[in-house]
C-alpha positions as CSV (number, residue, x, y, z in Angstrom):
1,M,0.0,0.0,0.0
2,T,1.4,3.4,-1.0
3,T,1.8,5.9,1.8
4,P,0.1,9.2,0.8
5,D,2.4,12.1,0.3
6,P,1.4,15.0,2.6
7,L,3.0,17.4,0.1
8,A,0.9,16.3,-2.8
9,A,-2.2,18.1,-1.6
10,M,-0.3,21.1,-0.2
11,R,1.2,24.0,-2.0
12,F,4.1,26.0,-0.6
13,A,5.0,29.6,-1.4
14,F,8.3,31.2,-0.4
15,L,7.9,34.8,0.7
16,T,10.0,37.7,2.0
17,P,8.4,40.5,4.1
18,R,9.3,43.3,1.6
19,V,8.3,41.4,-1.6
20,L,5.0,39.8,-1.3
21,P,3.2,38.0,-4.3
22,K,-0.1,39.0,-5.7
23,A,-2.7,37.3,-3.5
24,E,-4.4,35.6,-6.6
25,T,-1.2,33.6,-7.2
26,L,-1.8,31.8,-3.9
27,A,-4.5,29.1,-4.1
28,G,-7.3,28.5,-1.7
29,R,-7.1,29.1,2.0
30,V,-3.6,30.4,2.9
31,V,-1.6,30.3,6.1
32,V,1.3,32.7,6.4
33,L,4.2,31.7,8.6
34,D,7.2,33.7,9.8
35,I,6.6,36.7,7.6
36,A,7.2,39.9,9.4
37,F,5.0,43.0,8.7
38,A,7.1,45.2,6.4
39,A,9.2,47.9,8.1
40,D,8.8,51.5,7.1
41,T,12.1,52.1,5.4
42,G,11.2,54.7,2.8
43,K,11.1,52.2,-0.1
44,T,8.7,49.8,1.7
45,S,6.1,50.1,4.4
46,F,3.4,48.2,6.1
47,A,0.8,50.3,4.3
48,S,2.3,49.8,0.9
49,V,3.3,46.1,1.1
50,T,1.7,44.1,4.0
51,L,-1.7,45.7,4.3
52,P,-2.6,45.4,0.6
53,F,-1.6,41.7,0.7
54,I,-3.8,41.1,3.8
55,T,-6.7,42.9,2.2
56,A,-6.4,41.1,-1.1
57,L,-6.3,37.7,0.6
58,G,-9.5,38.7,2.5
59,S,-11.4,35.7,3.9
60,R,-8.9,33.3,2.3
61,L,-6.3,34.2,4.9
62,A,-6.7,31.4,7.3
63,A,-3.9,32.4,9.7
64,W,-0.9,34.7,10.0
65,V,1.7,33.4,12.5
66,D,4.8,35.6,13.2
67,H,7.3,36.5,15.9
68,H,8.9,39.7,14.7
69,D,8.3,43.0,16.5
70,H,6.1,45.5,14.8
71,E,3.9,48.3,16.1
72,R,1.1,47.4,13.8
73,H,0.5,44.0,15.5
74,A,-1.8,45.9,17.8
75,D,-4.2,46.5,14.9
76,Y,-5.0,42.7,14.8
77,A,-5.3,42.0,18.5
78,G,-9.0,41.2,18.0
79,D,-8.6,39.0,14.9
80,A,-8.1,35.3,15.9
81,R,-6.5,34.6,12.6
82,F,-3.4,36.6,13.6
83,V,-1.1,34.9,16.1
84,L,1.5,37.5,16.6
85,A,4.4,37.8,19.1
86,N,7.7,39.5,19.4
87,K,11.2,38.1,19.4
88,A,11.5,38.2,23.1
89,Q,8.4,36.1,23.5
90,H,9.3,33.6,20.8
91,G,12.8,33.4,19.4
92,A,11.5,31.4,16.4
93,C,8.3,30.8,14.7
94,P,8.0,27.0,14.8
95,E,7.4,26.9,18.5
96,M,4.2,29.0,17.8
97,V,2.8,26.3,15.5
98,T,1.1,24.0,18.0
99,P,-1.3,21.1,17.5
100,D,-4.1,23.2,19.0
101,L,-3.5,26.1,16.5
102,V,-3.3,23.8,13.5
103,K,-6.5,22.1,14.5
104,R,-8.3,25.4,15.2
105,I,-7.4,26.9,11.8
106,G,-8.4,23.7,9.9
107,P,-7.5,22.7,6.4
108,V,-5.5,25.0,4.2
109,D,-4.4,24.9,0.6
110,T,-1.3,27.0,0.6
111,I,1.4,27.4,3.2
112,A,3.3,30.6,2.6
113,V,6.6,30.6,4.6
114,H,9.7,32.8,5.0
115,V,12.6,31.6,2.9
116,D,14.9,30.8,5.9
117,L,15.3,27.8,8.2
118,D,12.9,29.2,10.7
119,G,10.1,29.6,8.1
120,L,10.7,26.1,6.5
121,Y,10.6,24.4,9.9
122,A,7.4,26.2,10.7
123,G,5.9,25.1,7.4
124,A,6.9,21.5,7.9
125,K,5.5,21.5,11.4
126,W,2.2,22.8,10.1
127,V,1.9,19.9,7.7
128,L,2.7,17.5,10.5
129,G,-0.1,18.9,12.6
130,G,2.0,21.0,14.9
131,I,4.4,18.2,15.8
132,E,8.2,18.7,15.5
133,P,9.7,16.9,12.5
134,Y,12.4,15.6,14.9
135,D,13.0,15.9,18.6
136,G,14.6,19.3,19.3
137,A,13.6,20.9,16.0
138,D,12.0,23.9,17.7
139,A,15.1,24.5,19.8
140,D,17.3,24.2,16.7
141,A,15.2,26.8,14.9
142,R,15.4,29.1,17.9
143,A,19.2,28.7,18.0
144,I,19.6,29.4,14.3
145,D,17.2,32.4,14.2
146,T,18.5,34.1,17.4
147,R,22.1,33.0,16.7
148,R,22.3,32.0,20.3
149,G,23.2,28.5,21.4
150,K,24.4,25.6,19.3
151,P,22.0,24.0,16.9
152,G,22.1,20.2,16.3
153,P,23.7,18.6,13.3
154,I,20.6,18.5,11.1
155,A,19.8,22.2,11.5
156,E,23.4,23.1,11.1
157,R,23.6,21.4,7.7
158,I,20.2,22.8,6.6
159,D,21.3,26.3,7.7
160,R,24.5,26.1,5.7
161,A,22.7,24.7,2.7
162,L,20.3,27.6,2.7
163,R,23.1,30.1,3.1
164,A,24.9,28.6,0.1
165,R,21.8,28.4,-2.2
166,F,19.3,30.9,-0.6
167,R,17.5,31.5,-3.9
168,D,17.1,27.8,-4.8
169,E,13.4,26.9,-4.4
170,T,14.1,23.2,-5.4
171,L,16.4,23.0,-2.4
172,K,13.7,24.5,-0.1
173,H,11.3,21.8,-1.3
174,R,13.9,19.1,-0.6
175,I,14.3,20.4,2.9
176,L,10.6,20.4,3.4
177,Q,10.3,16.9,2.1
178,Y,13.1,15.8,4.4
179,L,11.5,17.4,7.5
180,I,8.0,16.2,6.6
181,A,9.4,12.7,6.3
182,R,10.6,13.2,9.9
183,T,14.3,13.0,8.6
184,H,13.8,9.5,7.3
185,A,14.7,10.4,3.7
186,P,18.5,10.1,3.3
187,H,18.4,10.9,-0.4
188,H,17.0,14.4,0.4
189,F,19.7,14.9,3.0
190,E,22.4,14.0,0.6
191,E,21.4,17.0,-1.6
192,I,21.2,19.2,1.5
193,D,24.6,18.2,2.6
194,T,26.1,18.8,-0.9
195,A,24.7,22.3,-0.8
196,A,26.0,22.9,2.7
197,R,29.5,22.1,1.6
198,L,29.3,25.0,-0.9
199,V,29.2,27.5,1.9
200,D,32.6,26.5,3.4
201,P,34.6,28.9,1.2
202,L,32.2,31.7,2.1
203,L,32.8,31.0,5.8
204,E,36.5,31.0,5.3
205,Q,36.4,34.4,3.5
206,A,34.3,35.8,6.3
207,Q,37.0,34.6,8.7
208,R,39.7,36.4,6.7
209,L,37.6,39.6,6.5
210,S,37.0,39.5,10.2
211,T,40.6,40.4,10.9
212,Q,39.9,43.9,9.4
213,F,37.2,44.9,11.9
214,R,37.9,48.2,13.6
215,V,36.7,48.3,17.2
216,D,35.6,51.6,18.7
217,G,34.0,51.3,22.1
218,A,31.1,48.8,21.8
219,V,31.1,48.8,18.0
220,A,33.1,46.7,15.6
221,Y,33.0,48.3,12.2
222,L,34.1,46.8,8.8
223,D,34.0,48.4,5.4
224,V,34.1,45.5,3.0
225,K,36.2,46.4,-0.1
226,S,37.0,42.9,-1.4
227,G,34.9,41.6,-4.2
228,A,35.2,37.9,-3.1
229,P,31.9,36.4,-1.9
230,Y,31.5,35.8,1.8
231,D,28.9,34.8,4.3
232,K,27.5,38.0,5.9
233,T,25.8,36.3,8.8
234,E,29.1,34.6,9.8
235,L,31.0,37.9,9.4
236,L,28.5,39.7,11.7
237,L,28.8,36.9,14.3
238,L,32.6,37.2,14.2
239,G,32.3,40.9,14.7
240,Q,30.1,40.3,17.7
241,Q,32.9,38.4,19.3
242,L,35.0,41.6,19.3
243,A,32.3,44.1,20.4
244,T,28.7,44.3,21.4
245,V,27.6,45.5,18.0
246,A,28.9,44.5,14.6
247,V,28.5,46.8,11.6
248,V,29.4,45.7,8.1
249,R,29.1,48.2,5.1
250,D,29.0,46.5,1.7
251,S,27.2,47.0,-1.6
252,G,25.3,50.1,-0.7
253,S,23.9,49.0,2.6
254,I,25.0,48.8,6.2
255,S,24.2,45.6,8.2
256,I,24.0,45.9,12.0
257,A,23.8,43.0,14.4
258,A,24.0,42.5,18.1
259,D,23.2,39.6,20.5
260,F,19.6,38.7,21.0
261,D,19.8,39.5,24.7
262,S,21.8,42.8,24.3
263,G,18.9,45.0,25.1
264,L,19.4,47.0,22.0
265,D,16.6,47.8,19.6
266,F,17.9,49.0,16.2
267,V,14.4,49.1,14.8
268,R,13.5,51.8,17.3
269,L,16.9,53.5,17.3
270,F,16.8,54.1,13.6
271,D,13.0,54.5,13.3
272,L,12.6,51.5,10.9
273,G,9.0,50.7,11.8
274,G,9.4,47.0,12.2
275,G,11.7,44.0,11.8
276,M,14.2,42.1,14.0
277,P,15.4,44.5,16.8
278,T,19.0,43.2,16.8
279,R,19.6,42.6,13.0
280,V,18.8,45.3,10.5
281,S,20.0,46.6,7.2
282,I,20.1,50.4,6.5
283,P,21.1,52.3,3.3
284,E,24.7,53.4,3.4
285,A,23.6,57.0,2.9
286,R,22.8,57.0,6.6
287,R,26.3,55.8,7.6
288,D,27.3,58.9,9.6
289,E,24.0,58.9,11.4
290,V,24.2,55.2,12.1
291,L,27.7,55.4,13.6
292,A,26.8,58.5,15.7
293,K,23.7,56.9,17.2
294,L,25.4,53.6,17.8
295,A,28.3,55.3,19.7
296,Q,25.8,57.3,21.8
297,S,23.5,54.4,22.6
298,T,26.2,51.9,23.4
299,A,28.6,54.1,25.3
300,H,27.6,52.4,28.6
301,L,28.2,48.9,27.1
302,A,31.8,49.3,25.9
303,R,33.4,48.6,29.3
304,T,31.0,45.8,30.1
305,H,31.9,43.9,26.9
306,H,35.5,44.6,27.4
307,H,35.5,42.8,30.8
308,D,33.4,39.9,29.7
């Protein structure tokens, strides 16, 4: 007897907060997982991106589950379809996908997920009725998304694979199939592992670049001038080993990161309107403003980090 494929009757869509598809391209009832409300950055905003998408989906929106801070969460406090939290409450989205929630929402036709590990794990968990694809999967997703703690070997390889081929939708489907099979699909893991090995040179380049960080107080700053590809997440993490805040300028933007428990809120500090408080990207035209505000807001942290 052939075991039914849970993916066969389920469509997945891969979304990012600032670039949402036309609602009509998503079939039937839709659940949205790990998609932050768009931040007000000048080019995008909640009003221009997120709200039209919600409006266009209308009654077809079955649920929206997310854990990224945003002031417009309050607008949906009375709508049971919206299960919204902030990063301090839930470090990752999969832990918000519970059996009770999946049962309450009922059947859906399309699962729209964020393109990262956190989103894919949440999508797989939804298909599995709110049950982890393997023991510790929720904790792994939290470790990856907060960059705190050490993820297990499965999540580590999946995270690296996604870093190496982050635009590859076929790989994302392979990851979902592997997770929905509760990791009992070695042929899918082989492809994941092959992709993961591609990121090794990028990590090595990040390590080389990290020697160029300039530390001033609680801020480690690096202006990347090399054209060689590197892993930006890894570079920011290496910068955070040197100071409370890591700042990397490259390709017209400034990436800023700090530890999940640093107490810093870059969204508020730079008036971004929404997003992850401790990991943001800002146009490089604001460089002088960024460095001045960071110096002022972290002055009291420099000595603390130095003595840790």
